SEGU-476170 format. One record per residue (C-alpha): residue in one letter; x, y, z. Coordinates in Angstrom, 2 decimals. Layout:
ATOM rest       X       Y       Z
ATOM    a       X       Y       Z
...
This chain:
ATOM rest       X       Y       Z
ATOM    x   72.60  -36.01  -17.18
ATOM    x   75.25  -37.56  -19.41
ATOM    x   77.55  -37.72  -16.39
ATOM    x   74.87  -39.32  -14.24
ATOM    x   74.07  -41.92  -16.89
ATOM    x   77.79  -42.64  -17.23
ATOM    x   78.08  -43.22  -13.49
ATOM    x   74.87  -45.27  -13.46
ATOM    x   76.30  -47.62  -16.08
ATOM    x   79.80  -47.84  -14.57
ATOM    x   81.33  -50.96  -13.06
ATOM    x   81.49  -49.44   -9.57
ATOM    x   78.51  -50.42   -7.45
ATOM    x   78.88  -47.48   -5.05
ATOM    x   78.97  -44.97   -7.90
ATOM    x   75.95  -46.64   -9.49
ATOM    x   74.03  -46.33   -6.22
ATOM    x   74.94  -42.66   -5.77
ATOM    x   73.97  -41.87   -9.36
ATOM    x   70.63  -43.64   -8.83
ATOM    x   70.06  -41.57   -5.69
ATOM    x   70.70  -38.38   -7.66
ATOM    x   68.17  -39.47  -10.26
ATOM    x   65.72  -40.27   -7.48
ATOM    x   66.09  -36.74   -6.08
ATOM    x   65.52  -35.28   -9.53
ATOM    x   62.42  -37.44   -9.99
ATOM    x   60.74  -35.63   -7.08
ATOM    x   60.51  -32.45   -9.14
ATOM    x   56.98  -31.41  -10.08
ATOM    x   58.18  -29.96  -13.39
ATOM    x   57.71  -32.26  -16.37
ATOM    x   60.82  -30.80  -18.03
ATOM    x   62.95  -32.32  -15.24
ATOM    x   61.32  -35.73  -15.67
ATOM    x   61.90  -35.55  -19.42
ATOM    x   65.55  -34.64  -18.83
ATOM    x   65.86  -38.04  -17.13
ATOM    x   64.72  -39.90  -20.27
ATOM    x   68.26  -41.11  -21.16
ATOM    x   68.35  -43.02  -17.86
ATOM    x   65.00  -44.85  -18.04
ATOM    x   66.18  -47.82  -20.09
ATOM    x   68.97  -48.46  -17.57
ATOM    x   66.62  -48.12  -14.61
ATOM    x   64.43  -50.79  -16.21
ATOM    x   67.42  -53.05  -16.88
ATOM    x   68.51  -52.90  -13.24
ATOM    x   65.09  -54.15  -12.09
ATOM    x   66.36  -57.64  -12.90
ATOM    x   69.46  -57.16  -10.73
ATOM    x   70.36  -58.83   -7.45
ATOM    x   70.41  -55.90   -5.02
ATOM    x   66.96  -55.43   -3.50
ATOM    x   67.90  -51.95   -2.24
ATOM    x   68.98  -50.88   -5.73
ATOM    x   65.83  -52.36   -7.32
ATOM    x   63.65  -50.56   -4.75
ATOM    x   65.36  -47.24   -5.53
ATOM    x   64.91  -47.73   -9.28
ATOM    x   61.21  -48.53   -8.84
ATOM    x   60.47  -45.44   -6.77
ATOM    x   62.40  -43.30   -9.26
ATOM    x   60.44  -44.73  -12.16
ATOM    x   57.18  -44.23  -10.26
ATOM    x   57.97  -40.56   -9.69
ATOM    x   58.94  -40.00  -13.33
ATOM    x   55.74  -41.70  -14.51
ATOM    x   53.61  -39.24  -12.54
ATOM    x   55.09  -36.10  -14.04
ATOM    x   55.41  -36.80  -17.74
ATOM    x   53.36  -38.48  -20.45
ATOM    x   56.51  -38.40  -22.58
ATOM    x   58.26  -40.60  -20.02
ATOM    x   55.31  -43.02  -19.94
ATOM    x   55.23  -43.13  -23.72
ATOM    x   58.91  -44.08  -23.79
ATOM    x   58.73  -46.64  -20.98
ATOM    x   56.06  -48.78  -22.65
ATOM    x   58.13  -49.81  -25.72
ATOM    x   61.18  -50.11  -23.46
ATOM    x   59.37  -52.95  -21.68
ATOM    x   58.25  -51.59  -18.33
ATOM    x   55.29  -53.99  -18.07
ATOM    x   57.34  -57.20  -18.63
ATOM    x   59.96  -55.81  -16.22
ATOM    x   57.34  -55.23  -13.54
ATOM    x   55.89  -58.71  -14.16
ATOM    x   59.29  -60.18  -13.32
ATOM    x   59.79  -57.85  -10.36
ATOM    x   56.50  -58.79   -8.71
ATOM    x   57.89  -62.27   -8.03
ATOM    x   60.52  -60.81   -5.68
ATOM    x   60.53  -62.21   -2.13
ATOM    x   61.47  -58.79   -0.70
ATOM    x   58.63  -56.80    0.89
ATOM    x   60.31  -53.43    0.25
ATOM    x   60.65  -54.24   -3.46
ATOM    x   56.98  -55.27   -3.68
ATOM    x   55.84  -52.06   -1.98
ATOM    x   57.96  -49.99   -4.38
ATOM    x   56.59  -51.99   -7.31
ATOM    x   53.03  -51.36   -6.13
ATOM    x   53.78  -47.64   -6.00
ATOM    x   55.25  -47.53   -9.52
ATOM    x   52.42  -49.65  -10.94
ATOM    x   49.73  -47.51   -9.29
ATOM    x   51.22  -44.37  -10.87
ATOM    x   51.18  -46.07  -14.26
ATOM    x   47.55  -47.17  -13.81
ATOM    x   46.39  -43.66  -12.89
ATOM    x   47.69  -42.12  -16.12
ATOM    x   44.96  -40.52  -18.23
ATOM    x   45.84  -42.77  -21.17
ATOM    x   45.91  -45.95  -19.03
ATOM    x   42.55  -47.47  -20.14
ATOM    x   43.51  -47.35  -23.82
ATOM    x   47.29  -47.79  -23.85
ATOM    x   48.44  -49.36  -20.58
ATOM    x   45.82  -51.52  -18.85
ATOM    x   45.19  -53.86  -21.82
ATOM    x   48.90  -54.76  -21.80
ATOM    x   48.87  -55.25  -18.04
ATOM    x   45.85  -57.58  -18.28
ATOM    x   47.67  -59.54  -21.00
ATOM    x   50.64  -60.06  -18.66
ATOM    x   50.98  -62.18  -15.52
ATOM    x   50.69  -59.13  -13.26
ATOM    x   46.98  -59.55  -12.35
ATOM    x   47.41  -63.16  -11.20
ATOM    x   50.42  -62.24   -9.07
ATOM    x   48.58  -59.24   -7.62
ATOM    x   45.70  -61.48   -6.54
ATOM    x   48.14  -63.94   -4.99
ATOM    x   49.61  -61.10   -2.91
ATOM    x   46.08  -60.29   -1.68
ATOM    x   45.37  -63.84   -0.51
ATOM    x   44.66  -63.79    3.25
ATOM    x   46.97  -65.83    5.40
ATOM    x   50.21  -65.63    7.37
ATOM    x   52.15  -64.40    4.32
ATOM    x   49.85  -61.42    3.74
ATOM    x   51.75  -58.17    4.25
ATOM    x   49.53  -55.17    4.98
ATOM    x   51.74  -52.61    3.22
ATOM    x   52.06  -54.71    0.07
ATOM    x   48.35  -55.58    0.12
ATOM    x   47.35  -51.90    0.34
ATOM    x   49.46  -50.99   -2.71
ATOM    x   48.13  -53.81   -4.87
ATOM    x   44.53  -53.43   -3.70
ATOM    x   44.63  -49.87   -5.03
ATOM    x   46.25  -51.10   -8.25
ATOM    x   43.41  -53.59   -8.64
ATOM    x   40.91  -50.80   -7.96
ATOM    x   42.33  -48.67  -10.79
ATOM    x   42.18  -51.62  -13.19
ATOM    x   38.58  -52.44  -12.23
ATOM    x   37.48  -48.80  -12.56
ATOM    x   38.83  -48.71  -16.12
ATOM    x   36.29  -51.45  -17.04
ATOM    x   38.68  -52.70  -19.71
ATOM    x   38.11  -56.39  -18.98
ATOM    x   36.68  -57.03  -15.53
ATOM    x   35.30  -60.37  -16.69
ATOM    x   38.90  -61.57  -16.99
ATOM    x   39.63  -60.57  -13.40
ATOM    x   36.55  -62.48  -12.25
ATOM    x   37.77  -65.60  -14.06
ATOM    x   41.10  -65.18  -12.24
ATOM    x   39.17  -65.44   -8.95
ATOM    x   39.14  -61.75   -8.00
ATOM    x   35.74  -62.00   -6.28
ATOM    x   36.85  -65.01   -4.29
ATOM    x   40.12  -63.41   -3.20
ATOM    x   38.52  -60.09   -2.27
ATOM    x   35.64  -61.81   -0.47
ATOM    x   38.02  -63.85    1.67
ATOM    x   40.07  -60.73    2.34
ATOM    x   36.90  -58.96    3.50
ATOM    x   36.29  -61.73    6.04
ATOM    x   39.92  -61.57    7.11
ATOM    x   39.66  -57.81    7.68
ATOM    x   36.51  -58.26    9.76
ATOM    x   38.33  -60.78   11.92
ATOM    x   41.32  -58.45   12.25
ATOM    x   39.28  -55.50   13.54
ATOM    x   37.84  -57.76   16.23
ATOM    x   41.32  -58.77   17.37
ATOM    x   43.12  -55.42   17.34
ATOM    x   42.65  -51.71   17.87
ATOM    x   44.92  -50.89   14.92
ATOM    x   43.19  -48.04   13.09
ATOM    x   45.47  -48.54   10.09
ATOM    x   43.27  -51.37    8.84
ATOM    x   41.04  -48.88    7.04
ATOM    x   43.90  -48.29    4.59
ATOM    x   43.28  -51.78    3.21
ATOM    x   39.53  -51.93    3.83
ATOM    x   38.78  -48.95    1.58
ATOM    x   40.26  -50.31   -1.70
ATOM    x   38.95  -53.83   -0.98
ATOM    x   35.40  -52.52   -0.52
ATOM    x   35.67  -50.43   -3.68
ATOM    x   36.97  -53.35   -5.72
ATOM    x   34.11  -55.59   -4.61
ATOM    x   31.53  -52.85   -5.15
ATOM    x   32.70  -52.23   -8.70
ATOM    x   33.02  -55.90   -9.62
ATOM    x   29.60  -56.98   -8.36
ATOM    x   27.54  -55.27  -11.09
ATOM    x   29.51  -57.25  -13.67
ATOM    x   29.07  -60.59  -11.93
ATOM    x   26.00  -62.69  -11.19
ATOM    x   25.50  -61.86   -7.53
ATOM    x   23.53  -65.02   -6.90
ATOM    x   26.55  -67.10   -7.93
ATOM    x   28.94  -65.04   -5.85
ATOM    x   28.49  -67.25   -2.81
ATOM    x   29.53  -70.25   -4.89
ATOM    x   32.55  -68.46   -6.32
ATOM    x   33.65  -67.37   -2.88
ATOM    x   32.70  -70.68   -1.30
ATOM    x   31.11  -68.68    1.51
ATOM    x   27.64  -68.38    2.94
ATOM    x   25.81  -65.12    2.34
ATOM    x   25.46  -64.62    6.10
ATOM    x   29.23  -64.52    6.57
ATOM    x   29.65  -61.80    3.97
ATOM    x   26.90  -59.67    5.52
ATOM    x   28.13  -60.29    9.08
ATOM    x   31.69  -59.33    8.13
ATOM    x   30.47  -56.17    6.44
ATOM    x   28.53  -55.07    9.53
ATOM    x   31.57  -55.69   11.72
ATOM    x   33.51  -53.35    9.45
ATOM    x   30.68  -50.79    9.55
ATOM    x   30.93  -50.76   13.34
ATOM    x   34.69  -50.30   13.10
ATOM    x   34.24  -47.37   10.68
ATOM    x   31.59  -45.81   12.92
ATOM    x   34.00  -45.81   15.85
ATOM    x   37.30  -45.10   14.08
ATOM    x   36.68  -43.65   10.60
ATOM    x   33.09  -42.52    9.93
ATOM    x   34.10  -41.13    6.53
ATOM    x   34.44  -44.73    5.32
ATOM    x   30.86  -45.70    6.17
ATOM    x   29.67  -44.86    2.62
ATOM    x   32.24  -47.33    1.23
ATOM    x   30.74  -50.19    3.24
ATOM    x   27.17  -49.13    2.52
ATOM    x   27.95  -48.90   -1.19
ATOM    x   28.98  -52.55   -1.12
ATOM    x   25.88  -53.48    0.89
ATOM    x   23.76  -51.68   -1.71
ATOM    x   25.36  -53.62   -4.56
ATOM    x   24.99  -56.89   -2.66
ATOM    x   21.29  -56.40   -2.02
ATOM    x   20.32  -54.68   -5.30
ATOM    x   19.79  -57.87   -7.30
ATOM    x   20.08  -60.60   -4.69
ATOM    x   17.10  -61.82   -2.63
ATOM    x   19.46  -64.11   -0.72
ATOM    x   21.55  -61.22    0.63
ATOM    x   18.34  -59.36    1.52
ATOM    x   17.19  -62.46    3.37
ATOM    x   20.50  -62.55    5.26
ATOM    x   20.01  -58.93    6.29
ATOM    x   16.62  -59.78    7.76
ATOM    x   17.50  -63.14    9.30
ATOM    x   20.45  -61.63   11.16
ATOM    x   18.22  -58.83   12.55
ATOM    x   20.43  -56.17   11.02
ATOM    x   17.70  -53.72   10.03
ATOM    x   17.80  -51.93   13.40
ATOM    x   21.60  -51.47   13.46
ATOM    x   21.33  -50.25    9.88
ATOM    x   18.78  -47.64   10.97
ATOM    x   21.12  -46.55   13.75
ATOM    x   23.48  -45.21   11.09
ATOM    x   20.91  -42.68    9.85
ATOM    x   22.05  -39.76   12.06
ATOM    x   25.66  -39.92   10.85
ATOM    x   25.22  -37.76    7.72
ATOM    x   22.87  -37.08    4.84
ATOM    x   25.04  -39.18    2.53
ATOM    x   24.89  -42.14    4.91
ATOM    x   21.13  -41.66    5.38
ATOM    x   20.49  -41.84    1.63
ATOM    x   22.60  -44.99    1.29
ATOM    x   20.90  -46.70    4.25
ATOM    x   17.48  -45.89    2.79
ATOM    x   18.60  -47.17   -0.62
ATOM    x   19.57  -50.51    0.92
ATOM    x   16.17  -50.69    2.64
ATOM    x   14.50  -49.97   -0.72
ATOM    x   16.47  -52.87   -2.20
ATOM    x   15.00  -55.13    0.47
ATOM    x   11.46  -53.76    0.16
ATOM    x   11.29  -54.10   -3.61
ATOM    x   11.82  -57.85   -3.31
ATOM    x    8.12  -58.16   -2.51
ATOM    x    5.44  -58.59    0.18
ATOM    x    7.30  -61.21    2.21
ATOM    x   10.24  -58.85    2.69
ATOM    x    8.07  -55.81    3.44
ATOM    x    6.21  -57.82    6.07
ATOM    x    9.48  -58.35    7.94
ATOM    x   10.48  -54.71    7.60
ATOM    x    7.25  -53.28    9.02
ATOM    x    6.48  -51.93   11.52
ATOM    x    9.44  -52.55   13.84
ATOM    x   11.81  -49.59   14.36
ATOM    x   11.34  -48.51   10.75
ATOM    x    8.14  -46.55   11.47
ATOM    x    9.60  -44.08   13.98
ATOM    x   12.78  -43.71   11.93
ATOM    x   10.85  -42.77    8.80
ATOM    x    8.74  -40.24   10.70
ATOM    x   11.86  -38.49   11.94
ATOM    x   13.45  -38.60    8.48
ATOM    x   10.44  -36.89    6.92
ATOM    x   11.25  -33.86    9.07
ATOM    x   14.74  -33.61    7.57
ATOM    x   15.58  -30.54    5.51
ATOM    x   17.69  -32.51    3.02
ATOM    x   15.52  -33.15   -0.03
ATOM    x   17.49  -36.20   -1.19
ATOM    x   17.04  -37.93    2.17
ATOM    x   13.31  -37.16    2.20
ATOM    x   12.92  -38.28   -1.42
ATOM    x   14.59  -41.62   -0.68
ATOM    x   12.44  -42.15    2.41
ATOM    x    9.31  -41.46    0.33
ATOM    x   10.54  -44.01   -2.21
ATOM    x   10.77  -46.56    0.60
ATOM    x    7.28  -45.67    1.83
ATOM    x    5.90  -46.06   -1.68
ATOM    x    7.30  -49.60   -1.86
ATOM    x    5.87  -50.41    1.57
ATOM    x    2.42  -49.12    0.59
ATOM    x    2.62  -51.09   -2.65
ATOM    x    3.49  -54.45   -1.11
ATOM    x    2.05  -53.95    2.39
ATOM    x   -1.22  -51.96    2.11
ATOM    x   -1.91  -52.31    5.83
ATOM    x    1.04  -49.99    6.46
ATOM    x   -1.47  -47.10    6.27
ATOM    x   -3.09  -48.29    9.49
ATOM    x    0.11  -47.80   11.46
ATOM    x    0.39  -44.01   10.99
ATOM    x   -0.20  -42.58   14.50
ATOM    x   -0.23  -38.93   13.40
ATOM    x   -1.97  -36.86   10.79
ATOM    x   -0.03  -35.98    7.61
ATOM    x    0.47  -32.45    8.98
ATOM    x    2.14  -33.51   12.21
ATOM    x    4.30  -36.02   10.37
ATOM    x    6.17  -33.14    8.77
ATOM    x    6.58  -31.05   11.91
ATOM    x   10.21  -30.60   12.86
ATOM    x   11.40  -32.94   15.57
ATOM    x   14.92  -33.63   16.85
ATOM    x   16.57  -36.99   16.42
ATOM    x   16.20  -38.89   19.72
ATOM    x   19.39  -38.47   21.74
ATOM    x   18.76  -41.83   23.37
ATOM    x   19.12  -43.72   20.08
ATOM    x   21.76  -46.40   20.75
ATOM    x   24.93  -46.77   18.74
ATOM    x   25.55  -49.77   16.51
ATOM    x   25.96  -52.69   18.87
ATOM    x   24.39  -55.77   17.33
ATOM    x   27.51  -56.80   15.45
ATOM    x   29.29  -57.51   18.71
ATOM    x   26.62  -59.90   19.93
ATOM    x   27.76  -63.50   20.58
ATOM    x   25.38  -64.88   17.95
ATOM    x   26.77  -62.77   15.13
ATOM    x   30.35  -63.31   16.24
ATOM    x   29.86  -67.07   16.27
ATOM    x   28.20  -66.94   12.86
ATOM    x   31.16  -65.01   11.47
ATOM    x   33.58  -67.67   12.74
ATOM    x   31.71  -70.54   11.02
C-alpha cells in the first residue's frame, strides 16, 4: 500500500493512473479489511477529484464508491477529509461519465446505515441537492444514465426524512412532476424498455414527498393541471402493464397518495373516465388489486357526489368477482369500498342482482376483460400534450 500511494502521488501521470487502477481493483473486494487497508490513499483520491483528467476523476470516484460500501471506518474517515465538498465541486463537471460515477459514489454514501444522522444533514447543507435537481430537469440536456443515478440519490435523501421541506422549497416537486410528464411522453415515442430505470425512482420520490406537501397546492407548484399529472401517470401504468408489470405498484402508490387528500385529483380521475381502466388492473396480482381498491376508496370517501359517479358502472361486476377471491386483504379492501358506497349512496343496495349467498360463490375472472386501452385514446393523448 505504501508503494501504491507513492506511485499515486508521483509526478508521472501514467504511473498515477496505473496505481489508481490497482486501488480500484482492490476496492472491489467484499472484505472490509481490504477497504480499510486502502485508507492511506483516500485523501489523495479526494484531492484528485479537482484535477483536469475526466478519466482519472471517474476512476477515483468509482474507487471511492466501492470503498464506501464495504467499510464504516472508511466512511468515517472520508467525512472529515471533505468528501461532501469535493463531490459538490465534482457535480459541476460537464462530463457525463464523471457525473455517472459521482452519482454512484454519492448513492453508496447515502445508503450507509449512519447516513440519516451523520451524512445527509451535511449533504443538505451543501449545494449538492440544487445541482442534483438541475440534472433532473427535463429537456435536451437530460442524460438518462445521469438522471437515473441522481434520482436514486434523491430517493435515499427523501426516505431519510431529514429535511424534505427543504427539498420542496428547492422545487423538487416541480422538477419531479415535469420529469413524470416527460417520461410519459417518452414512452409514447419509443419502445425503449429501459425507461423504467428512471420511472421507478421518480415515482418513489414523488410518492414520498406528497405526504409532506399540501397536495392541493401541488398543481400550482408544478404549474400543471391536475389532469396532465393523472393522464401521464396512466400512460406510464399502461407501459408498465405491457413491459414491466412489477412496477405497477409504484405507479399506483403515487396515484393513492395523489387522491388520498385531494378532491381535485379524484375529480380528474372521474372526468377522464379512468375508473374502468383502473379496474382492468385488478387481475394482475393481489398487491395490485389492493392498491386499486384503495384508490377507489379514496375517491368514494370524498362524498355522495363522487360515489354517484362511481356507481353502478363497471364497478358492480368487478366487486362481485372480487368478493369471490381467496385473498383476505383483497376482500377486506373491497368490503371497505362497499361500506363507503352504502354510506354515501344508500340506493346501492337496490343494484345487487344476486342473494348474499351467490355473491360469495367462486367464479372465474372473465377472460374477455379487455386490457388497459383508454390511455391511448386520442382525447387523453391530446389532453396530455396541452
